[in-house]
C-alpha positions as CSV (number, residue, x, y, z in Angstrom):
1,M,10.2,12.2,-17.1
2,G,13.6,13.6,-16.0
3,F,15.2,11.2,-13.5
4,K,18.2,9.0,-13.5
5,K,18.6,5.7,-11.7
6,T,21.2,5.9,-8.9
7,S,20.9,2.5,-7.1
8,D,20.2,-1.2,-7.8
9,L,16.9,-2.7,-7.0
10,V,16.1,-2.7,-3.2
11,A,13.3,-4.5,-1.3
12,I,11.7,-2.8,1.7
13,S,9.6,-5.1,3.9
14,F,7.0,-4.1,6.5
15,N,4.3,-5.5,8.8
16,V,1.4,-3.4,10.1
17,N,-0.9,-4.7,12.9
18,E,-4.3,-3.3,13.7
19,S,-4.3,-1.4,16.9
20,A,-7.7,-3.0,17.8
21,P,-10.1,-5.2,15.8
22,N,-11.7,-3.4,12.8
23,T,-9.6,-0.2,13.3
24,F,-7.8,1.6,10.5
25,T,-4.1,1.5,11.4
26,Q,-1.4,3.1,9.3
27,E,2.4,3.1,9.7
28,E,4.9,5.3,8.0
29,I,7.8,3.6,6.4
30,A,10.9,5.8,6.0
31,L,12.8,5.7,2.7
32,Q,15.6,8.0,3.9
33,L,15.8,9.8,0.6
34,D,18.3,12.6,0.0
35,I,15.8,15.4,-0.6
36,L,18.6,18.0,-0.9
37,N,19.7,16.2,-4.0
38,N,16.2,15.6,-5.5
39,E,16.3,11.9,-4.7
40,I,13.1,10.0,-5.4
41,F,12.0,6.3,-5.0
42,V,10.8,4.5,-8.1
43,A,8.5,1.7,-7.1
44,V,8.5,-1.2,-9.6
45,S,6.5,-3.8,-7.7
46,I,4.5,-4.3,-4.5
47,D,3.3,-7.4,-2.7
48,L,0.7,-7.4,0.0
49,D,-0.2,-10.4,2.2
50,V,-3.3,-9.7,4.3
51,A,-4.3,-11.8,7.3
52,D,-7.3,-14.0,6.7
53,P,-10.6,-12.5,8.0
54,D,-12.4,-14.4,10.8
55,A,-14.9,-17.0,9.5
56,L,-18.0,-16.3,11.6
57,A,-21.4,-17.8,11.1
58,A,-23.9,-15.3,9.6
59,T,-21.3,-12.5,9.6
60,D,-19.5,-10.9,6.6
61,T,-15.8,-10.2,7.5
62,A,-12.9,-8.7,5.7
63,T,-9.3,-7.6,5.9
64,Q,-8.1,-4.7,3.6
65,A,-4.6,-3.2,3.1
66,S,-3.0,-0.5,1.0
67,V,0.3,1.2,0.3
68,T,0.1,4.9,-0.4
69,S,2.6,7.7,-1.0
70,T,0.9,10.0,1.4
71,S,-0.7,9.6,4.8
72,Q,-4.4,8.7,4.8
73,T,-7.2,9.0,7.3
74,G,-9.0,5.9,6.2
75,M,-8.7,2.9,3.8
76,V,-8.4,4.0,0.2
77,G,-8.3,2.0,-3.1
78,L,-6.7,2.4,-6.5
79,G,-9.1,5.2,-7.3
80,N,-7.0,7.4,-5.0
81,T,-4.1,8.9,-7.0
82,N,-1.6,8.3,-4.1
83,C,-2.6,4.6,-3.7
84,L,0.1,2.4,-5.2
85,A,-1.3,-1.0,-4.2
86,T,-4.3,-2.6,-2.4
87,A,-5.4,-6.0,-1.3
88,R,-8.5,-7.5,0.3
89,A,-9.6,-10.8,1.7
90,S,-13.2,-11.3,2.6
91,T,-15.6,-14.0,3.9
92,R,-19.3,-13.7,3.0
93,A,-21.4,-15.6,5.6
94,A,-24.4,-13.3,6.1
95,G,-27.4,-15.6,5.8
96,Y,-25.3,-18.8,6.3
97,L,-25.2,-21.0,9.3
98,D,-21.5,-21.8,8.8
99,G,-18.4,-19.7,8.2
100,G,-19.4,-18.8,4.7
101,V,-17.3,-18.5,1.5
102,S,-14.0,-16.7,1.3
103,F,-12.7,-14.4,-1.5
104,T,-9.4,-12.7,-2.2
105,R,-8.7,-9.7,-4.3
106,A,-5.4,-8.1,-4.9
107,A,-4.0,-5.7,-7.4
108,E,-1.4,-7.4,-9.5
109,S,2.1,-7.1,-8.0
110,V,3.5,-7.0,-11.5
111,P,1.1,-5.2,-13.9
112,S,0.3,-7.0,-17.1
113,A,1.4,-4.1,-19.2
114,N,5.2,-3.6,-19.8
115,L,5.6,-0.6,-17.4
116,D,8.9,0.9,-16.4
117,Y,7.5,1.6,-12.9
118,I,4.2,1.6,-10.9
119,G,4.8,4.7,-8.9
120,L,7.1,7.6,-8.0
121,I,7.6,8.6,-4.4
122,A,9.1,12.1,-4.0
123,T,8.7,12.6,-0.3
124,N,10.8,10.8,2.3
125,N,8.3,8.0,3.1
126,F,5.4,5.9,2.2
127,F,2.5,4.5,4.2
128,A,1.1,1.0,4.7
129,A,-2.3,0.5,6.2
130,V,-4.6,-2.3,7.3
131,R,-8.3,-2.4,8.5
132,G,-10.5,-5.3,9.3
133,S,-14.3,-5.4,9.1
134,G,-16.5,-7.6,11.3
135,N,-13.6,-9.5,12.8
136,L,-13.2,-10.5,16.5
137,A,-9.4,-10.3,16.5
138,P,-7.0,-7.7,15.2
139,K,-5.6,-8.3,11.7
140,D,-2.3,-7.5,10.0
141,V,-0.6,-7.0,6.6
142,Q,2.9,-8.0,5.6
143,G,4.3,-6.5,2.5
144,R,7.3,-5.7,0.4
145,V,8.0,-2.8,-2.0
146,W,10.6,-3.3,-4.6
147,G,12.2,-0.2,-6.3
148,Y,15.2,1.9,-6.8
149,R,16.5,5.3,-5.9
150,A,16.8,7.9,-8.6
151,R,17.8,11.6,-8.9
152,A,15.3,13.8,-10.6
153,D,16.0,17.1,-12.3
154,A,14.8,20.2,-10.4
155,S,11.6,20.8,-12.4
156,T,10.6,17.1,-12.3
157,Y,11.3,16.9,-8.5
158,A,9.3,20.1,-7.8
159,A,6.3,18.8,-9.9
160,L,6.4,15.4,-8.1
161,V,6.5,16.9,-4.6
162,Q,3.8,19.4,-5.4
163,S,1.6,16.7,-7.0
164,E,2.1,14.4,-4.0
165,V,1.5,17.0,-1.4
166,L,-1.5,18.7,-3.1
167,S,-3.3,15.4,-3.7
168,A,-2.9,14.2,-0.1
């Protein structure tokens, strides 16, 4: 891969609140990359902290979140090429008289393999999204993306932008 690191490690924090209960809500987080000089963002780690879902008797509830390199129209998971991280908290209460049992699932913020990076972002932004399911109140996700800026050679930059845009 033809790119050279041009900055130290930076952390970009965000918070996305559902616009209404159980509604897919996405926000664009600007990276302010220098696209004229083929600048990219190299993501090395992502941490997502989703709000707890409501604990309602006899009702399954959940809160999901994701970080993607392109805008999405609904919640996506790691099976989507542009999804860099995902997290989910759920409560299973269908058939129970109380609030049920809670479960949490998150992609590792630091992969177990010794990877140089977890994703490359060639466009000028990334997207954070949240969606609840079965909840009475709106939910949110707080997160942080760690990475650094790099300058890609022309052919690498063109391939990254094309791949990102065509797979959106």
